[in-house]
N, C-alpha and C positions, 0 to 999 in steps of 0.2 A: 445400505444406500443403494438405490436402484439405478439402472442405466439412465432413466429419465432425469434423476437428480443430478447425475454427473454431467449430462448434456446441458442442463440448466446452469450449473456452476461453470462449465466451460464457456458457454455463451456470455455469461456475466464477466468472466475474466477476460475474454477476448475483446469485449466492449470496452473494458477499462484500459486494456493495452492500447487500443485504437485512440482513445481519448488522451491518455497520458503521452503516448508517442507523438501525437500530432500537435501538442500544446506548445505555444510559443509565449514565453514571458520575457519582456525586454529587460536586459541588464546593462545596456549601453549607457554610459554617462556622457552627457552633452554639456556644453557651456551654458551658463545661466547668467543673465545680467542682474538678476535680483537675488539677494541672499535667501529670501523667503522661498522663492521658486526653487532655488538650488537645494535647500534643505528638504523640501517636499520631494523633489526628484530623487535625492539620495536615499530618503526613507523608502520610497517606492522600489528603488533598485535593491536595497537591502532586503525588503520583504520578498521580492521576486527571487533573489538568490536562495533565501531560506526555503521558499516554496519549491524551487527546482530541486534542491537537495532532498526534501521530503518526498517529492514525487518520484525522484530517481530511486530512492529506497523502496517506495511502494511498487514501482514498476519491477524492480528486482524480485521482490516478494511474490508478485503476481506471476512473473515468468517462472519462478521456482515452483509455484503451485500448479501451473499448467503442466510442467514436466512431471510433477508428482502425481497429477491426475491420471497419467498414463499407467502408473505403477499400481499394483494391487494394494499397496499399503496406504493409499490416499485416504485421508480422514482419520488416521490414527495419530494420537498424541506422541510427539517426539520424546517426551519424558517418561510417561508411564505405559505407553503402548495401547491404552484404552481408546475406544472410538471417541472422536470429537463429535459433539452433538450436531445433528443435521441442521437444526435451526442456526447454530453458530456458523457452520460452514456456508450456509446460504447467505448469511449476513456478512461474513468475512471469510471467503473461500481460501484466502492465503493464511488463515490461522494455522499455527504449527502445534499448538498446545490445547488441551481440553481446558475448560474453565477453571477447574480445581488447580491444575498445574500452573496456568497463567496467573491465577490469583496468588499462589505461593511465590512465584517469581517476582511479582510486583511487591509483595510484602518484604521480601529479602532485599530488593533494590531500594526500598523506601527508607 
């Protein structure tokens, strides 16, 4: 991995941090005169809570990747120690495992 690759990855991660950190999803529940409106609002709030949880996990992963980017071991699989493919890292810089190890983990979890 070249220094330019790391700069590209860092820029992408910092952009994602800015987006996720500044995002506001309403989760306040308000009074509704109509049951139908109330059901719609509750469904929206439920979806926003789930999105917030997902984005919080993603933000944690991204911040971890930014820290790892400073270390010489960035881009190595946490399971097997082999390099994670550059294309995979550019697509998902917070990836912690190579494709083979990630696939194996998913098969075990299924």
